[in-house]
C-alpha positions in Angstrom: 216.2 9.5 99.6 216.8 13.3 99.3 219.8 15.0 97.8 221.0 18.0 99.9 221.8 21.4 98.2 224.9 21.3 96.2 227.6 23.8 96.9 228.0 25.0 93.2 225.9 25.5 90.2 228.5 25.5 87.5 231.2 23.1 86.9 234.0 23.6 84.4 235.8 20.6 82.9 239.2 21.6 81.3 241.7 18.9 80.7 241.3 16.5 83.6 238.3 14.6 84.6 236.6 16.2 87.8 234.7 14.7 90.8 231.5 15.9 92.3 230.4 15.2 95.8 226.7 14.5 96.1 225.2 14.3 99.7 222.0 12.7 100.3 220.0 11.2 103.2 217.8 8.1 103.4 215.5 6.6 106.1 217.5 4.5 108.5 215.5 1.3 107.5 217.2 1.8 104.1 220.8 2.6 104.3 222.1 0.4 101.9 223.4 2.9 99.5 222.2 4.7 96.3 222.7 4.9 92.7 223.0 8.2 90.7 221.1 8.5 87.5 221.6 11.5 85.1 220.4 12.9 81.7 222.1 15.6 79.8 221.5 18.2 77.0 223.6 20.9 75.3 222.2 24.3 76.7 224.4 27.2 75.8 221.9 29.8 77.1 220.4 27.8 79.7 217.9 26.1 77.4 218.4 22.7 75.9 218.9 22.6 72.2 217.6 18.9 72.1 215.9 16.5 74.4 217.7 15.2 77.5 219.5 12.0 76.8 220.9 9.5 79.6 224.6 9.6 80.4 226.7 7.4 82.6 229.8 8.1 84.6 231.9 6.5 87.3 230.6 6.8 90.8 231.1 5.4 94.4 229.0 5.8 97.6 230.6 6.7 100.9 228.0 6.6 103.8 225.9 9.5 102.6 227.9 11.0 99.9 228.0 9.8 96.5 231.1 10.5 94.4 230.7 10.9 90.7 233.5 11.5 88.1 232.8 13.7 85.1 235.1 12.7 82.2 234.2 14.3 78.7 235.9 11.5 76.9 234.0 8.8 78.9 230.9 10.8 78.4 231.5 11.3 74.7 231.1 15.1 75.0 232.8 17.8 72.9 233.5 21.2 74.1 230.3 23.1 75.1 227.8 24.2 77.6 225.5 21.4 78.9 222.6 20.9 81.5 222.9 17.9 83.8 220.1 16.8 85.7 220.7 13.9 88.3 218.9 12.1 91.0 219.6 9.1 93.3 217.8 5.9 93.7 217.8 3.7 96.8 217.7 0.0 97.4 213.9 0.2 97.3 214.0 1.8 94.2 212.7 5.1 95.5 213.8 8.2 93.7 214.9 11.5 95.3 214.4 14.9 94.2 216.1 16.1 91.0 219.1 18.7 90.9 220.4 20.4 87.9 224.1 21.3 87.4 225.6 23.4 84.3 228.6 21.8 82.9 231.1 23.8 80.7 233.5 21.5 78.9 236.6 23.5 77.5 239.4 21.5 76.5 240.7 23.4 73.4 242.3 27.0 73.2 240.4 29.3 71.1 241.2 30.2 67.4 241.9 33.9 67.1 242.8 35.9 64.0 242.9 39.7 63.2 242.1 41.3 60.1 242.4 44.7 58.6 244.2 47.0 56.1 247.8 46.7 55.9 248.4 50.2 54.6 246.8 53.5 55.0 247.6 57.3 54.8 248.1 59.5 57.7 244.8 60.3 59.4 242.8 57.9 57.5 240.5 55.7 59.4 241.2 52.0 59.6 239.0 49.1 60.8 240.4 46.2 62.8 238.1 43.2 63.4 238.9 40.2 65.5 237.6 36.6 64.8 237.4 34.4 68.0 236.1 30.8 67.9 236.1 28.7 71.1 234.5 25.7 69.4 231.2 25.9 71.0 228.2 28.2 71.1 228.0 30.5 74.3 231.6 30.4 74.9 232.8 33.4 77.0 236.1 35.1 76.4 238.1 38.0 77.9 239.6 40.3 75.2 242.4 42.8 75.8 243.6 45.2 73.0 246.9 46.8 73.0 247.9 49.5 70.4 251.6 50.2 69.7 252.2 53.3 67.7 255.5 54.1 65.8 256.9 56.3 68.6 257.3 53.2 70.8 254.3 53.8 73.2 251.7 51.4 74.1 248.1 52.0 75.0 244.6 50.5 75.3 241.9 51.8 72.9 239.7 54.6 73.9 236.0 54.6 74.0 235.8 56.2 70.7 238.0 53.6 69.2 235.8 50.8 70.4 233.2 49.6 67.7 232.4 46.7 70.1 234.5 44.0 72.0 235.7 42.4 68.7 236.5 45.6 66.5 238.3 48.8 66.4 238.1 51.9 64.5 241.4 53.8 64.5 242.5 57.1 62.9 246.5 56.9 63.1 248.2 60.3 63.1 251.8 59.2 63.2 253.4 57.8 60.0 255.3 54.4 60.5 254.5 50.8 61.5 251.6 50.2 64.0 250.9 47.1 65.7 247.6 45.8 67.2 248.0 43.1 69.8 245.0 41.0 71.0 245.0 38.8 74.0 242.2 36.3 74.4 241.4 34.3 77.5 238.6 31.7 77.3 236.5 30.0 79.9 238.8 27.2 80.4 241.8 29.4 81.1 243.5 29.2 77.7 245.3 32.0 76.6 245.9 33.2 73.0 247.9 36.3 71.8 247.9 37.4 68.3 248.8 40.8 66.4 248.2 42.6 63.3 250.6 45.3 61.8 250.0 47.9 59.3 252.0 50.9 57.9 250.7 54.6 57.9 252.2 56.8 55.1 252.8 60.6 55.8 250.4 62.9 54.0 252.5 65.8 52.7 251.4 69.4 53.3 250.2 71.4 50.5 251.5 74.9 50.2 249.2 77.8 49.3 250.0 81.5 49.0 248.3 84.7 48.3 249.7 88.2 47.5 247.4 91.0 49.0 244.7 88.5 48.8 244.9 87.1 45.3 246.2 83.5 44.8 249.8 82.9 43.7 250.6 80.0 41.5 254.1 78.4 41.4 256.3 80.3 38.8 254.1 83.5 38.9 255.6 87.0 38.2 253.8 89.7 40.2 254.0 93.2 40.9 252.1 94.5 44.1 249.9 97.3 43.7 251.1 99.0 46.8 254.9 99.0 47.2 255.0 99.9 50.9 252.4 97.7 52.1 252.1 94.2 50.4 251.5 91.0 52.2 252.5 87.4 51.1 250.3 85.1 53.2 250.8 81.4 53.3 248.5 80.6 56.2 246.2 78.7 54.2 248.5 76.0 53.6 246.9 72.5 54.4 247.8 69.2 55.8 246.0 66.6 58.0 244.2 67.9 61.0 246.9 66.7 63.5 249.8 68.1 61.4 248.3 71.5 60.9 249.5 72.8 64.3 253.0 71.5 63.6 253.6 73.1 60.1 256.9 75.3 59.8 257.1 77.9 57.4 260.5 79.3 55.7 260.8 82.2 53.4 263.5 82.5 50.9 264.7 85.5 48.9 267.0 84.7 46.0 268.0 81.4 47.6 268.8 82.7 50.9 266.5 81.9 54.0 265.3 85.3 55.4 262.3 84.6 57.8 260.9 81.1 59.5 258.3 80.2 61.8 255.9 82.8 60.3 253.0 82.0 57.7 252.8 85.7 56.8 255.7 87.6 55.1 255.8 91.5 54.4 258.1 94.2 53.5 258.6 94.9 57.1 260.2 91.5 57.4 262.6 92.2 54.6 262.5 95.5 52.6 263.6 95.3 48.9 263.0 96.8 45.6 263.3 95.6 42.1 263.2 91.8 41.1 263.4 89.2 43.6 263.0 85.4 43.6 260.7 84.5 46.5 260.1 80.9 47.7 257.9 79.7 50.5 258.7 76.3 51.8 255.9 74.4 54.0 257.3 71.3 56.2 255.3 68.9 58.3 256.6 67.2 61.4 257.8 64.0 59.4 260.0 66.4 57.1 257.6 66.3 54.0 257.7 69.7 52.2 255.7 71.6 49.6 256.9 74.8 48.0 255.9 77.9 45.9 258.2 79.8 43.8 257.4 83.4 42.3 259.3 86.4 41.0 258.1 89.6 42.7 258.9 93.0 41.3 258.7 96.0 43.7 259.2 99.4 42.3 261.7 101.7 44.0 260.1 103.9 46.4 262.2 107.2 45.4 261.0 106.9 41.8 257.6 107.5 43.0 258.5 110.3 45.1 260.5 111.9 42.3 257.6 111.6 39.9 255.4 113.1 42.4 257.7 116.1 42.9 258.0 116.9 39.2 254.2 116.6 39.0 253.9 119.0 41.9 256.6 121.5 40.4 254.7 121.5 36.9 251.4 122.3 38.7 253.2 125.1 40.7 254.8 126.7 37.6 251.5 126.2 35.7 249.9 128.3 38.4 252.6 130.7 39.2 253.8 131.5 35.5 250.6 133.4 34.6 250.7 135.2 37.8 254.3 136.4 37.2 253.4 137.6 33.7 250.5 139.6 35.2 252.6 141.0 38.0 255.4 142.0 35.3 252.8 143.7 33.2 251.6 145.7 36.2 254.9 146.7 37.1 255.5 147.9 33.7 252.5 149.9 33.5 253.0 151.4 36.9 256.5 152.6 35.9 255.0 154.1 32.6 252.3 155.8 34.5 254.7 157.5 36.8 256.9 158.8 34.1 254.0 160.3 32.1 253.1 162.2 35.5 256.5 163.9 35.8 256.9 165.3 32.0 254.8 168.5 32.8 256.6 169.5 35.7 260.1 169.3 33.8 258.5 171.3 30.8 257.4 173.9 33.1 260.7 174.5 34.5 262.4 174.8 31.1 259.8 177.4 30.0 260.3 179.5 33.0 263.9 179.3 32.2 263.4 180.3 28.6 261.2 183.0 29.8 263.7 184.3 32.1 266.4 184.1 29.5 264.1 186.0 27.2 263.5 188.8 29.7 267.3 189.0 30.4 267.8 189.3 26.6 265.1 192.0 26.3 266.5 193.7 29.3 269.9 193.8 27.7 268.6 195.0 24.6 266.9 197.7 26.1 269.6 198.6 28.0 271.8 198.8 24.9 269.3 200.9 23.2 269.1 203.2 26.1 272.7 203.2 26.5 273.4 204.2 22.8 270.7 206.9 23.1 272.6 208.4 26.1 275.8 208.5 24.1 274.1 210.2 21.4 272.6 212.8 23.9 276.1 213.3 25.3 277.4 214.0 21.9 
């Protein structure tokens, strides 16, 4: 006899027994029917773990086709992958060719568990691993992961998050409860769903502040060197990588919010002088806050200008006063010189008048003398 080619190479037994039709041919002189004989071994990877051993099953012959019934309970087989070889023997005890069939017995759902940390900090990596046991070596499962984030969205893991089919490495960036669902379908069509949840705590921001490049500590009292161009810089405040872009900055002066949305605060944003209580508040997307308080003293701008004017006036007086004294001395000397030059002129005039008066007096005397003489002559 000869067994014709079978139509399938693998048979799966789930809950109910299955039947397999084996077609054969025999010489016409020997058509009294055939008997099927078989041996079986466990072979999860196509290679037997042990020697073949005989097995029996129900069978019936229908004129060139023998029907066998595979029942794991009657065959005494647990879940697993087996290699079944069989042949037929006719009435003359002649054996046919041997055919091999792979049998998968899967009557139980797999055992599935998930494990991982139950609490992590925002942006801290968490490792989630799955344990799947279908009860026999070489089992094949289909695994589907689903990640549910606190914002209500569900997604499949990315390639970067997959460690392998049975584990994930996640870096959660949102605080709240995360849920990981795992759906497993085994070779027998059994479905199992399990889940693992963990909480993510928000990582609060850390405010950092500098004044003109120098670090400012909480509660400091500072005076900027440049009263017209000081800079308070909070841009080096830190948080997790995903929260850095969402940090909010609010600047307070004496308890009143002055500027928001800027990490840098200058006198151009709010000009003041004297003592002021300044506070920087840094807030992340979860509402967590960090703040730095300081007292800043800015000297009044006009005081510096007045001091400068006084200094300039003193310098100017220092330069001008000697010059004024020298000029006064020159003027005095000039006047004195002019007066000395005019004295001879006024003296010459006086001498001429005196001489003229003297000559007039002499003339009068002479006239008197000569006048007297004439009188005498007349007498």
